[in-house]
N, C-alpha and C positions, 0 to 999 in steps of 0.2 A: 260095817265100816273095814274096810280093806285095805287103804292105803292112806297115808297122809304124808304129802309132799310139799317143803316150806322153802321158798324161796325168798333171800335177805335184801334182794333189788331187784327194782321193776326190768331193766335190761336183762336179766336172767332166763327169762320167762318167754317162752314161745307160745303167743296167744292162740295159735291154732290148735293148740293141743288142749284148749283148757274146755271145750264142748260139751263135754260129759262129764265135769267136773263141779265143785260146790268150790267157788274161790271167796275167800274171807281177806277182804283186805285189811290190812294195819297199819295206822299212821299216828300211834301213842301223841306224839307232840308233832302238832296237834289235831289235824284234819279229822280222823275218826273218833277222836274224843269230842270234836266240837260237834261234829254231826249228830252222835247219839244224844249232846246236851239238847241241840235246838228240837231233834223229834220228841224228846222227855218233854220240853216243853210247849210243846204244841203246834211244831212247825208244820204245814202242811206237807211238804216234800223238798228235797234239796237237789239241785239240779248239777251235777258237777262238770267243771271244762278246764281244758287244759290252759287256755290263754285266757287273759283278760277282756282283747279285743271280743272273742267270742261270748266272754259271760255277759258284756254289755250288750251285744246283738241280741243275745237270747232273751235277758231280763226284759227288755225292750217289746220281744215278739209276746212275752208272756202276759205283757201290761206291768206297767209301773206302779200303780194303784197299792197291788199288795205282792210286790214282788220286792226282795230286799236284794242288792247287791254285796257278795261276801269275799272276801279273799284277802290274801299277803303277798308280797315279795319281799324276802330277806327278814319275813319274821312280822313286817309292818303293814298297816292297813294298805290297801292300793289306794293310791287319791282317786276321792271322787267316788267312792265307795260306799256304801252305806255301814259297813261291818266289817270287821278285820276277821283274824281266826284265832281270837281267844275265847274259850268258852265261856267265860264270864260275861261275855257280850251278849249272850244268845240265851237271856232270861226270858221267861213266859211273858212279861209284858210288851218285850221287843220281837217275839217271834211267834206268837200264838196265831195260828190261821192264816202263815205268810207263806208264799213259797221263796224259795231262797237259791239265788244263782251263784255256786259258790267257785273260786279258782286258786288251788293254794299251789306253792313250789311242786312238793311231792306226792300229797296225798290224791288229790285229782287225777294226777295222770297214771297213778296207780289202777283207780277206778277206772278209768278209760282204757287200759289194757284188761282187766278184769271182766269189762263186759263181754267179752267172747265165752265167760263160762255159762253152762247151762243154767246155774245159780250162782246169785253173790250176793254176800252179807258184808257187813261193815262192822268191825271189831276195835275194841278198846279193853284196857282194866275197867272200865265203869259200865263196861256189858257184858264183860268175859263170860259168867255162868250163863247167861241167857243164850248165848251164842256157842257154848259148849251144848245145849239142852239142845238148838235147833239144828245141829248138825250131827247129832248121835248117830243116828239110823243111815246118814249118807253113805253112800258106797268110797266116793274118791274127795277127799278133802285137799286143797290148795290153800296153804295160809301164803299170800303175796304180803311182803313188807313193802312200805312203801320206800324203807332208807331215806339215805341223808344225800341229794344230788349223786344220785347213782352208786352209793357207796353204803357199806354195810352200817346200819343204825343199832345201839344197842338196846335203846328203848322198845323198840318192835320186837326185837329178836327175843326179849326177855318176856314179851307179850305172848308171842308167839310159843314159847316155852313154857309158860303156865297154863294155855289154851292145849296144849298136847297132855300136858298131865292130867286134866281134867277130862279130857276123852280117853284117856288109856285108865283111870282109876277106876278100878275093881272090874276091868275086863279078862275075862278067861284067855282068851287070844288076843294078840299084841298084832295092830295091823304093821303093814310093812312101813316103814319110814326110809325116806333119801336121809342122807349124810346132815343135812341143814337140818331138819328133823330132829336125830339125834343129837344133835349139838344145842338145838334149841331149846331140848326138853332138858337137858343135863345144867345148863345156864338157870333153866325156870326151877331145877331142884336144888341149884346153889344159893339161889338168890331170892328174896321175897321183893316185892314192888314196895317202893317210896317215894316219896317225892324227892328225898336228899338223893338217891340213887338216879333218880330220870335228871337230878340238876347236874350230874356228872358226865352225863352222857351228851354227845357234842351238840345235838338238838336242843337241851334241857340248857345247856351253856347260853346258847345264842338266845334263847327266850328270856333267861337272866339278864345278860348285856342289854338289852333293850328294854329291861324295866318291867318284866310280864312274868315275874317268876311265881306268881300266885297261880299262874294257870298250872303249874307242876301239880300241885296240891289235888286239885279237880282230876289232871290225867291221871293221876296215881290213885283215887278215891275207886278201890276195888268194889265192883258191883254194886256203885250206885245207882243204878238202871236197870228194870228188869227188861230192856227192850230189844229189838227184833228189827234191825233194820237192813232191809233187802232192796237192792238195786233192779229195776227194770225199765227198759225203752228208756235208760238213759236218766231215769229218775229213782231217788232213795226216798221210801215210805218207812214207815213201820209196818213191819210184815203182817199181813192180814187187815191190814185198813184200805 
């Protein structure tokens, strides 16, 4: 690995420059946490979309008999959808063997930009070590934080920082880091992940306000799953599946 670039918001990213990079998308509260939970519980594939209208059309074309519509707006399940964006909803009895079409406020938009990357992985605290191991041999890694409504998000930056710390651990020669990567590393060095800390972030506060604070216990559950989730041709599956 020769370079790690971090972007704290989606608008910072020039999608046309991602072609030869490995892009790691982070949206801790809650899209990437929920995606990992779904795959760990046997979902066949997740199809991210930016709009709810696109999600409805895609779910219809995939076949509604084994496809679930999932997503949120302002944190709450979209009316008429099967599931929202709470990782606790995506239990094995609900998602095993199913295709999921997902639209969220921030995360699926970031995934839409990331698809220009040469390789695209999905990261949360719940699969942090698995992602670190998966990208360790890659030359140029881009950490794309979904942020919150085009603004900096503490939870995503903290996750990026802890991922960088794992990627640098034991390395003789440090890869080149952009300023955001250096800032994220400093944040990760200073703070451990906890649901209490996530609850102090803007995204976490919003989740607590709508009565879904229990989601943050899952979001903060470090290395809960050894799942590497990769997006190819607009579908996210377990790597190697």
